[in-house]
N, C-alpha and C positions, 0 to 999 in steps of 0.2 A: 504496501500499501505506499503511494507515492507521499511524501512529508507535504503538511498543508502548512499554512499562513492563519495563524499565526502558531511557534513553537508551542506546544502544552509541557506545561512541568508538573508533577505532580509528588506532593508530600502525605504524608500522615504518623499518625505519632500513638502509639496505641496506649489504652486505656487502662490502664495497672496501677496508678499512684497520683500521687498529687504533683502538677511541675512543679520542676524545681527550675534554680537560676542555670544549670546546666543546659536544661529543653530551650531555655530560652534563648540565649546567646547562642547554643550550637544549630537550635532547628527556629524557633518562632520568631526570633529576632531579623535573622537573614527573610526566611521567608516572605514579612509581611510584607519586608521593603520591597523585596523582588516582585511580592504580588503587586507592585502597585505599575511597575512597566507596561507602556499601551504595548508594546509588540509581544507576551506571550498572553497565556491564556492556562490560568491555574487552577488544580483540582485539590485541595487540602480533605484530610479525612480524618475521621476518627478510629482506632481500628480495632472495635468492641472486640470483631471476632477472633482478632489476634491474641486479646485481653486472657479469652477462655483458655489459653493454651499453659499460660503462668499463673492463671488466678481462679481460686474453685468459691469466693464470697462476691455473692448476686452483688448486696449492698455497696462493697470498695468498686466493680467495676462500672456499677452507674454513679455512684457520689465521681469516680475519674472520671468517666463522662461529661459530669458537670462541670467539673474545676476544670477540666484540659477545654471544652469548646468556651467556657465566660473567660477563660487566657486568651486562647485568638481571641476573641472579640475584643477584651480588654487592651490590645498590643496592638489593635488598629486593623486586625482582616477586617474588609470589605464583604460582605456577606452578598452584596448583589455585581462587585466589579470581577467574585471568584464563586468557584464552583465550591461550596462548604457544606460535607455531608458526613453522615454517620453510618458505617461501612455496613452495619444491618440493615440500613432499610433502601437497601438496592442488594435483590435478591439474583440478580443478573451476576455477582460475581461468583457466588456459593456454585451455580451452577457451571458457569465458564471453568472455576476450579474442576470442576470433575469432566471438562472437556479435557484441559490441559493435561490431569491426574494422564487421561488415556493414551496421551499420546510422549508421558517422563520414564524413561528411563528409570529404573530404582539408583542401578549406579550412580546417577546425577543427584541423585539425594543423600545416597551413601556417603556422598561426600560435604554433605553442609556439614558448611563449620559448627554451629550447636550443636545438631545430635553428633557428630565425633569428640565435642569436647565430651557431652555425658558420655559416650561409650567411655572415653579415656579415664574420667574420676571413679566409674564404674570399676573399669581394671586399676588403676588403682587402689581401689577397696577393695580389689579380688571378688567381685559380685559378678553376677551376669551381666556382659557387656550391653544389652537391651532393657537393665532394669529400671525403673521412672522411667524410660523412654513411652510417652505416649502415641498413637498415632498420628493424633495432631501434632506433636512436636516434631513426627520425621515431616509428615507432608508438609507443614505450613511453607516454604519455599514456595509451593504450585497456589495457593491462598496469595501471597505474596507477589505471586505472578498474575496472577489474575486481576489481583488490583490496577497492575499497572502496565500490562493489555488490555484492560478492560476499555479502557480510555484513552489507547494505541499512545500514552506518552511519548515524548519526543524524549524527554530528561526526568533525570532522580533524582534532586539531591540527596545527597549519602555521603557518610565518613567513609575514611579510607576501608574502614573496618567493616561495609555494609557492601564493597561492590561485591560480592561476590554472591550476593539477590539479583543482583542489577543483570550478571552473570549469564545464572540462574533463568532467569526470565525471557533472556532473548533466546535459549538454548531451546525452552517449552515455544516461543513463540518462530523460532525460525523450524522447529518440526513440526510445528500444525499448518506454516504455511506450502512446507514441503509436501503433506498428503493433500492437502485440502485448498489449495490452491494462497495466492498471497491475502493473506489478511490482514494481521497486525504490521505496527510498524513495531524495528525492532529498536528497543530504548535503550537508553546512554547513560552513563552515571556522572552527573554530574557533581565532582569534587571544588570543592572552594579550600584553600588550606588557608588563609586567610581566620577561616568561622572556628572559633576558639574550641577545646576541649578543658572543661572547667575543672579542676582538681578537687576533690570534695573536702570535710571537714577534716579528716586522717590523711592529705593528699596521695590518695587513690586517684582514679576518674570515679567525680560524684553521678552517684548510680543508687537507684533505690534498694536494690542488690547487695548493696553495700552498705546500707544504712548509713551513708554520709551526705545528706542532700542536705541544701538550704532552702528550702520553698519556698518558690517565685514572691507569692506574694501574703509571707508572714508578717504578720503584724510587726509596727517599728518593734516595738518592747520586743518579740522575740527574734527577730532577726536581727539587732544587735547584740544579744544574746547568744545566738550561734557562730556569729561571726567573730564573737571573742573566744571561743572553744577551737580555731582554727589549731589544730597542732602546728607549733613552730620549736626550731631549739631552743636549747639554751642560752644563747649571747645575753648578753645585759647587754642595760641602755650602755651608748658610748662604742661596743663592738662594732666595727664596720659589718655588716651580714650579704650573704650570698643573695642575688634575684633570682638565680641559674637554683631551680630546684624547689622554689617559694612557693607552697599553694598560696598563701596570703598574695602575694606576689602578680602570680600569673591570673587570679579573680580580679585583681585591681585593674591588670590589665585589658582584660576584656569589657569592660566597661569605660576604665577612660581611655583621651584622646592623646599623642603622643608627646604634647606639652606637658601632660597631666605625669604620664609615664614615666618622661623622662628626670621629671620633680622628686621622686618617688623615690627613683631608680635611684640618684643625689642621695637621698636620705638613708638610704638603706646603706651607703657605702660610708656616708656620715654617721652609723651607729644609734638612729630612731631606735627609741625603747618596741617591743611590740605592742604595747598596747596603745599607743600612741599612733602605731602603722595599723593597727584594728579598726581602731577609732575613723580615719581617714576613709580604712574603706569598708566602711560602717556608712557616710558620710556620702562617697561618692555613689554605692548603690543605692542608697537611698534616693538620691536624688533622679536615678533614672526609674526608677520602682514606686514613688511614696503618688506621683500624680496620675496611674493607672490602676495603682492597689482601690480607688475609690469606686470607676468603671467596672473590676471583676466583684467586688462586694454586691455594687448595686444585682450586676445580672446574675448572681450567686444567689442571691433573694428573689430573684425573679424565672424560677426551671422554666415555666409555662413561655415564658420570650425566649429562651432559646431552645425549647423544643419545636419551637415554630419555627424558628430560622433551619434548622437542621431538616426540617420535615421539607421547605421549601426549595432549601440545598438537594435535597434527595429528590425532589420530580425535578431540579437542573440536570442532576448528573444521568438516572434514569431518560428523559429525553434524548441521551446518548445510546444508552445500555441495551434499552426496548430493542429498538432496530437494528440495532448492531448483533443482541441474538439472539433475534431471530435469522440473520442473514448468516450466525452462524452455526444457530440448529438446522439450517437446511442443508448447508457445507458439509456436515457429520452423517446426512440420511436420515435426521431429525423431520419428518416432513406428512405434509395433510397427504395423507394415500387418494381421496379423490380427487388430487389437485394433478395427478398426469406426471408424465413425465419420467417416472421411475423405472416402468416396465423396457427390460433391455438398456438400461442407462449404464455406458461403460463408467471403469471405473477410470479416477485420474490416472493422466500419464505419473506424474508424480509419488503416486500412491503405493509403486511399484518394492514388493519387500526391496528393506534397506540394509547397506551390510558396510563396512569400516571400508574409507575410501584415503584418500588421499588430498589433498589440495596444494595446488603451484602458486605461484604467483608469484609478482615482482613489486616492492616497495618505492617510495619515494625516494630514499636514499640512494638507486638502482641495482641492488641489490636482490637475488632472488631467494626467496622462503618456501618450506612447504610447512603442512601442517597434516596431522592425520585426526581423522572425525571418528567416532563409532556409528553404529547403523542409528543415534536419534541425533546425530549431529553438533555431538556434545566433545569440546578438542582434548585430544589424551597429552599429545606432544606436540612442542615444537619445532622449528629448527633456529636454529642462527641464520647469519645470511650467507648463501654465496654469492660467486662474483661472476658464473652464468647461469645460464637454464641448463647446461648441460652436465654442472658438479651437482646441482639439487636433481635430477632427472638420476644419476649416475647412485645419487646417499638412498634415493626412495626402492631402487629397483633390488638396493642390498636387502633394507630390507623386507619386501617383498619375498625377496628369495629365504634368506633367511633366518625370518622372524625376529623375535625376542633375543636372539641370541648375537643380534647385530646392533642393540643398542647401546653392546659395549665399547663393538667396534667405534659406531658414530659419536660418540660421548660426550667428544672437543668440538660436535657440529651441532648438536641440540641442547635447549633446554633445561636446566635441570628438573629432570620430575621426580614430584613429590610421590610417596610411598603409596597414597592413594589412588593415584592414576596409574603408578606403573604397574599393577595388577592385571586394571584393565587394558591398557596399553600393550604388556604384552600376550596377553589374550586375544589383542584383534590382529596383534600382527603375527600370530600363529597363524590365526585361517586365514589371514591373506599368504602365505607361504605355504599350507596346506592347499588353499586354491591354483597357486602357481605351479605348485609341483606338479597336480594334476592336469594344469591345459599342454605342463610341457611332455607327461603321458601319453595325453590325446595325439 
């Protein structure tokens, strides 16, 4: 599907807790600013289906949905300008999840970071690898893919640790397109290294999982108390202090302008007392948050108003998702039997049984590359650059003939393969080698 104007951006936040300063500087603030640009079409959603994977407290999910919606609105998101909706209000999303599930290889999901992390934890405890792994945890990359592909988003703003999710959505869209024709735009990750990732009270990444967060709209007195609790070192007043690795300084930097940041940097070098530095941080954060706090509190106290806004946003979203889902249902064969056109209909040529395949191409640097894709279109290995297509072709020929054994011979000409992909790449190469051998025998 060709990219149309304007460019579509899509962002979601899981409704699993109270928004904190890290959510604000890492997602809410930059997204609200971005939503005001005239050349983009923005989609913002509350990922309440995703919350079910990690939260089994219904009241918490409901409260979090209210708090996050109020946060977006208080921070300036204009529901008239963007499409702002609750994930569960768009029934076409879980329906698309099933269509994508049917074209997504289990091997792809096996490589998902969250699933692998849980398996690693279980292994470290000597437990069954799949202990405490729900089907929801295993399948949530498909739901995320449906969130993105349903609206044919061109760009999805994410941190570097989330890029895999976008790559998996691309794989799903590519596989569906291969089988049923061009329906999905393949999304791209939009990474802004200037967007801050805040440390929490204990210096680790601010996260509900670590219980080290500072609620975004905490009352002024509570905000001051929490900032006073940020962990610092034992250097006394008058002793120079390092900005590198200082959670306090990093948080300040995320709110301050360049001049303010440089002033505090000098104060650190001159030995500012930690108590004074924390007071400066508190005042700087409160100066930015205080004007929005009153709006947030007014919104929180009027849930019916937020509900009305979300339902209106869902209708805007469904004006896109309903006809698109009808198109997708027809594409896969879920059709009206009385409408005709099914008797003797040929299966699309693209739907032939797929198998592992090499793709050779030339990059802008003038070098020639190749990659090996599995039957679902998932990349298993990637070459480095070759000076000529003949050299790349010879390497492909060696892999085809010798299978997995050639991986060692060509290691210097391939990008490193992680353990999760090594088995899949070896199996694919062995299958290709067997096919090559059979062809020669014929």
